[in-house]
C-alpha positions as CSV (number, residue, x, y, z in Angstrom):
1,Q,-20.1,3.0,9.8
2,P,-17.2,0.6,9.1
3,F,-15.8,0.3,5.7
4,Q,-16.5,-3.6,5.9
5,A,-20.1,-2.7,5.9
6,C,-20.3,-1.8,2.4
7,L,-18.7,-4.6,0.8
8,D,-21.8,-7.2,1.1
9,K,-23.9,-4.6,-0.6
10,L,-21.9,-3.1,-3.0
11,L,-22.0,-6.9,-4.7
12,E,-25.8,-7.0,-3.9
13,G,-25.8,-4.5,-6.3
14,Y,-24.3,-5.9,-8.4
15,E,-25.9,-8.9,-8.5
16,L,-29.7,-6.5,-8.4
17,G,-28.4,-5.0,-11.5
18,M,-27.5,-7.8,-13.5
19,R,-30.6,-9.8,-12.9
20,Q,-32.7,-6.2,-13.6
21,G,-30.7,-5.7,-16.8
22,D,-29.3,-2.2,-15.3
23,I,-26.0,-3.3,-16.6
24,D,-24.4,0.1,-16.4
25,N,-25.7,0.4,-12.2
26,A,-24.4,-3.2,-12.0
27,F,-20.8,-2.7,-12.6
28,G,-20.6,0.7,-11.3
29,S,-21.3,-1.0,-7.9
30,L,-18.6,-3.6,-8.7
31,A,-16.5,-1.3,-9.5
32,M,-16.6,0.7,-6.3
33,Y,-16.7,-2.7,-4.8
34,G,-13.0,-3.2,-6.1
35,H,-12.0,-0.2,-4.7
36,M,-13.4,-1.0,-1.1
37,T,-11.6,-4.5,-1.1
38,T,-8.6,-2.7,-1.3
39,C,-9.4,-0.5,1.0
40,C,-10.2,-3.1,3.8
41,G,-7.7,-5.5,3.1
42,S,-9.8,-8.1,1.6
43,P,-7.9,-11.5,1.2
44,L,-6.0,-11.1,-1.7
45,Q,-6.3,-14.6,-2.9
46,E,-9.5,-13.9,-3.1
47,I,-9.3,-10.9,-5.0
48,V,-7.0,-12.9,-7.9
49,E,-10.5,-15.3,-7.9
50,N,-12.8,-13.2,-8.4
51,Y,-11.8,-10.4,-10.4
52,R,-11.0,-12.8,-13.5
53,L,-14.9,-13.6,-13.7
54,Y,-15.6,-10.0,-12.7
55,C,-13.1,-9.0,-15.7
56,K,-14.4,-11.7,-18.0
57,N,-18.0,-10.2,-17.6
58,A,-17.7,-6.6,-18.1
59,I,-15.8,-6.9,-20.8
60,M,-18.9,-9.4,-22.6
61,F,-21.0,-6.8,-21.7
62,K,-18.5,-4.4,-23.4
63,E,-18.3,-2.1,-20.1
64,I,-14.8,-1.2,-21.3
65,V,-14.0,2.0,-18.4
66,F,-15.2,-0.9,-15.7
67,A,-13.1,-3.4,-17.1
68,H,-10.4,-1.8,-16.9
69,S,-11.3,-0.6,-13.3
70,L,-11.9,-4.1,-12.1
71,V,-8.2,-5.2,-14.1
72,G,-6.5,-2.7,-12.4
73,H,-7.3,-3.7,-8.8
74,L,-6.6,-7.4,-10.1
75,Q,-3.6,-5.9,-11.2
76,V,-2.9,-4.8,-7.2
77,A,-3.6,-8.2,-6.0
78,L,-1.7,-10.0,-8.4
79,S,1.6,-7.8,-7.4
80,L,1.2,-8.4,-3.8
81,T,0.9,-11.8,-4.0
82,G,4.3,-12.1,-6.2
83,S,2.5,-12.8,-9.5
84,S,4.7,-11.8,-12.4
85,E,1.6,-12.0,-14.8
86,D,0.6,-8.5,-16.3
87,A,-3.0,-8.6,-16.0
88,Y,-3.5,-5.6,-18.5
89,Q,-1.8,-7.8,-21.1
90,T,-4.0,-10.9,-20.3
91,Y,-7.2,-9.0,-20.8
92,F,-6.7,-6.1,-23.3
93,K,-3.7,-7.7,-25.2
94,N,-1.6,-4.0,-24.3
95,T,1.0,-4.0,-21.5
96,K,0.0,-2.5,-18.0
97,K,2.3,0.9,-19.2
98,D,0.7,1.4,-22.3
99,S,-3.0,0.9,-21.4
100,E,-2.6,2.9,-18.3
101,H,-1.1,5.6,-20.3
102,I,-4.2,5.6,-22.5
103,C,-6.7,5.4,-19.6
104,I,-5.2,8.5,-17.6
105,Q,-5.3,10.6,-21.1
106,N,-9.0,9.8,-21.3
107,S,-9.4,10.9,-17.9
108,F,-7.9,14.3,-18.0
109,E,-10.2,14.6,-21.4
110,S,-13.5,13.8,-19.7
111,D,-15.5,16.2,-18.3
112,G,-15.2,16.1,-14.3
113,E,-18.8,14.3,-13.8
114,S,-17.7,11.8,-16.3
115,Y,-17.7,7.8,-15.6
116,K,-14.4,7.8,-16.8
117,N,-13.1,9.3,-13.3
118,H,-12.5,5.4,-12.6
119,F,-9.7,6.1,-14.9
120,R,-8.0,8.4,-11.9
121,L,-7.1,5.9,-9.6
122,I,-4.5,4.8,-11.9
123,P,-2.2,6.7,-9.9
124,F,-3.2,5.7,-6.5
125,R,-3.2,2.0,-6.5
126,N,0.7,2.7,-8.2
127,K,2.2,4.5,-5.6
128,L,0.2,2.2,-3.0
129,V,1.8,-0.8,-4.4
130,L,5.3,0.9,-4.6
131,F,5.2,2.4,-1.5
132,L,4.1,-1.0,0.5
133,M,6.9,-2.6,-1.5
134,D,9.7,-0.3,-1.2
135,G,9.5,0.7,-4.8
136,P,12.1,3.4,-6.4
137,D,11.6,6.8,-4.7
138,E,11.6,8.5,-8.0
139,E,8.8,6.3,-9.5
140,I,6.5,7.1,-6.2
141,K,7.3,10.7,-6.5
142,E,6.4,10.8,-10.1
143,W,2.9,8.8,-9.6
144,Y,2.4,11.1,-6.6
145,E,2.7,14.0,-8.9
146,L,0.0,12.7,-10.8
147,G,-2.1,12.2,-9.2
148,E,-1.6,15.6,-7.5
149,K,-2.6,17.2,-11.1
150,V,-5.5,14.1,-11.0
151,D,-7.0,15.4,-8.1
152,R,-6.8,19.0,-9.1
153,T,-9.1,17.8,-12.4
154,S,-11.3,16.0,-10.2
155,T,-14.2,16.8,-9.2
156,Q,-15.3,13.5,-7.3
157,I,-16.9,13.3,-4.2
158,L,-15.1,12.4,-1.0
159,F,-15.1,8.1,-1.9
160,P,-13.3,6.0,0.8
161,R,-11.0,4.8,-1.7
162,R,-9.5,8.8,-2.0
163,I,-9.3,8.3,1.9
164,F,-7.2,5.4,1.9
165,G,-5.5,7.4,-1.4
166,F,-4.7,10.9,1.1
167,F,-3.8,8.0,3.8
168,I,-0.6,6.8,1.7
169,D,0.0,10.2,0.3
170,G,0.9,11.1,4.3
171,M,2.9,8.4,4.7
172,I,4.9,8.8,1.5
173,G,5.0,12.5,2.8
174,L,6.2,12.1,6.1
175,S,8.7,9.0,4.9
176,F,10.5,11.2,2.0
177,A,10.7,14.3,4.8
178,R,12.9,12.0,6.7
179,K,14.9,11.1,3.5
180,Y,15.5,13.7,1.3
181,T,16.0,16.5,4.4
182,D,16.7,19.7,1.5
183,E,13.0,18.7,0.8
184,R,11.9,18.5,4.4
185,E,9.5,21.1,4.2
186,M,7.3,20.3,1.2
187,W,7.1,16.6,2.2
188,E,6.2,17.5,5.7
189,E,3.6,19.8,4.4
190,V,2.4,17.2,2.9
191,G,2.3,14.6,5.7
192,N,0.8,17.7,8.6
193,S,-1.9,18.6,5.9
194,M,-2.6,14.7,5.7
195,I,-2.7,14.3,9.5
196,S,-5.4,17.4,9.6
197,K,-7.8,15.7,7.3
198,F,-7.8,12.6,9.5
199,Q,-8.1,14.1,13.0
200,R,-11.6,15.5,11.5
201,W,-12.8,12.6,10.6
202,R,-12.3,10.6,13.6
203,E,-14.5,12.5,15.2
204,S,-17.0,11.1,12.8
205,S,-15.5,7.3,12.9
206,E,-12.8,6.2,15.3
207,W,-13.6,2.2,13.7
208,N,-12.2,3.7,10.2
209,F,-9.7,6.1,10.9
210,A,-8.5,5.8,14.5
211,N,-5.3,3.7,12.8
212,K,-4.6,5.9,10.4
213,L,-4.3,9.1,12.6
214,S,-1.9,6.9,14.9
215,L,0.5,5.5,12.4
216,L,0.6,9.0,10.7
217,L,1.3,11.1,14.4
218,A,3.9,8.1,15.3
219,E,5.6,9.2,11.7
220,R,5.6,12.9,12.7
221,Y,7.0,11.7,15.7
222,F,9.5,9.6,14.3
223,L,10.5,12.4,12.2
224,E,10.9,14.7,15.1
225,G,13.5,12.3,17.0
226,D,10.7,11.7,19.6
227,Q,11.5,8.1,20.2
228,E,8.6,7.8,23.1
229,N,5.6,9.3,21.4
230,A,6.4,7.2,18.5
231,F,6.5,3.9,19.4
232,E,3.4,4.3,21.6
233,H,1.6,5.7,18.6
234,Y,2.8,2.9,16.3
235,D,1.3,0.4,18.6
236,K,-1.9,2.3,19.0
237,A,-1.8,2.1,15.4
238,I,-1.1,-1.8,15.2
239,K,-3.8,-1.9,17.9
240,Y,-7.2,0.2,16.5
241,A,-5.9,-1.8,12.6
242,C,-6.1,-5.7,14.6
243,D,-9.1,-4.5,16.4
244,H,-11.0,-3.2,13.3
245,R,-10.0,-6.0,10.7
246,F,-7.4,-3.1,8.8
247,I,-5.4,-6.7,8.7
248,H,-3.2,-4.8,5.7
249,E,-2.5,-1.5,7.4
250,E,-1.5,-3.7,10.3
251,G,1.4,-4.7,8.8
252,L,2.2,-1.6,7.5
253,A,2.4,-0.5,11.0
254,N,4.7,-2.8,12.0
255,V,7.2,-2.6,8.9
256,A,6.8,1.3,9.8
257,A,7.7,0.4,13.6
258,A,10.9,-2.0,12.5
259,K,12.2,0.9,10.6
260,C,11.8,3.4,13.4
261,C,14.0,0.7,15.9
262,L,16.4,-0.1,12.8
263,H,16.9,4.1,13.1
264,F,17.2,4.4,16.7
265,G,19.5,1.2,16.6
266,R,16.9,-1.2,18.2
267,T,17.6,-4.2,16.0
268,K,16.3,-6.2,18.4
269,E,13.0,-5.1,18.6
270,A,12.9,-4.2,14.9
271,L,13.1,-8.0,14.1
272,E,9.8,-9.0,16.7
273,Y,8.1,-5.6,14.4
274,Y,9.0,-7.2,11.6
275,N,7.8,-11.0,12.3
276,K,4.4,-9.5,13.2
277,A,3.7,-7.8,9.8
278,K,5.2,-11.2,8.4
279,D,1.8,-12.7,10.1
280,C,-0.2,-9.8,9.0
281,Y,0.9,-10.3,5.7
282,T,0.8,-13.9,5.3
283,R,-2.9,-13.6,6.4
284,W,-3.1,-11.0,4.0
285,G,-2.0,-13.3,1.0
286,A,0.3,-10.6,0.7
287,T,3.6,-13.0,-0.4
288,A,5.6,-10.3,-2.3
289,L,5.7,-8.5,0.8
290,V,6.6,-11.7,3.2
291,R,9.6,-12.1,0.7
292,I,10.3,-8.4,0.8
293,I,10.2,-8.8,5.0
294,D,12.4,-12.2,5.3
295,K,15.1,-11.1,3.4
296,R,15.5,-8.0,5.7
297,C,15.1,-10.1,9.0
298,C,17.4,-12.5,7.0
299,N,19.6,-9.5,6.3
300,L,19.2,-8.2,10.0
301,T,20.2,-11.4,11.9
302,N,23.6,-12.0,9.8
303,S,24.6,-8.6,10.9
304,V,23.5,-9.2,14.6
305,S,25.4,-12.1,14.8
306,M,29.0,-10.5,12.9
307,S,29.1,-8.2,15.0
308,M,28.4,-10.9,18.4
């Protein structure tokens, strides 16, 4: 079923658990809800508003592990909306960097089935935000490598949140394969392994996986220099994401297509894709991403004007 169909059920699980006094399961449902809102591209401003209350409730009931998970999702939303607030400082009186370091160490010291596996999602959240915001490649690599270490020590089943993590890993791999020719083989293998996963998963759910697979294939065609197939698959990814209500991934696909246009000197088309991405990110509430696109479009427009 569509990932979006899980959201109401998870909130129902939280509310039912709270009414019946089953606090652990209540906040477990809420933490899963947090992961799913990220995967589904739920409106960011709603996440910020709702999660402030959820974080306070988790701390009040001394569900500290789940509180850290919820604060982490709140921090993602704050970063993407352009806020400079450190949610960890707000709720734990400790910086994001220090809190995450402690949480990751706790996750490695816990057994594989422990509820502290929620801490293992920290690398995923950080590489997601850094990748979307064109953060420093070295930082993305560091979080990718830490994520690999976390996955090797984890026995979690294949939750949708991990699936979305694999999608971002594939995007990182194919992007870095283009950028770092001396590491191309390694990063290309990362991308290809993720494409293989999504090819299998699409057979079980076109709704959830068609746009992700199409975008990964477009990126591989871009890497191979095959413009025709690359743009065919970028446009497929955009349409699937739009039809299946993954607005954040529709924006990402438009940005990826714009970068491909620029590589091949198609500046006018790049601006068109960027404007579509801006519309998606505006509706998602990702003000920080809108600002990045505005800056790129301004630079492109100026360069085109100067060349005329």
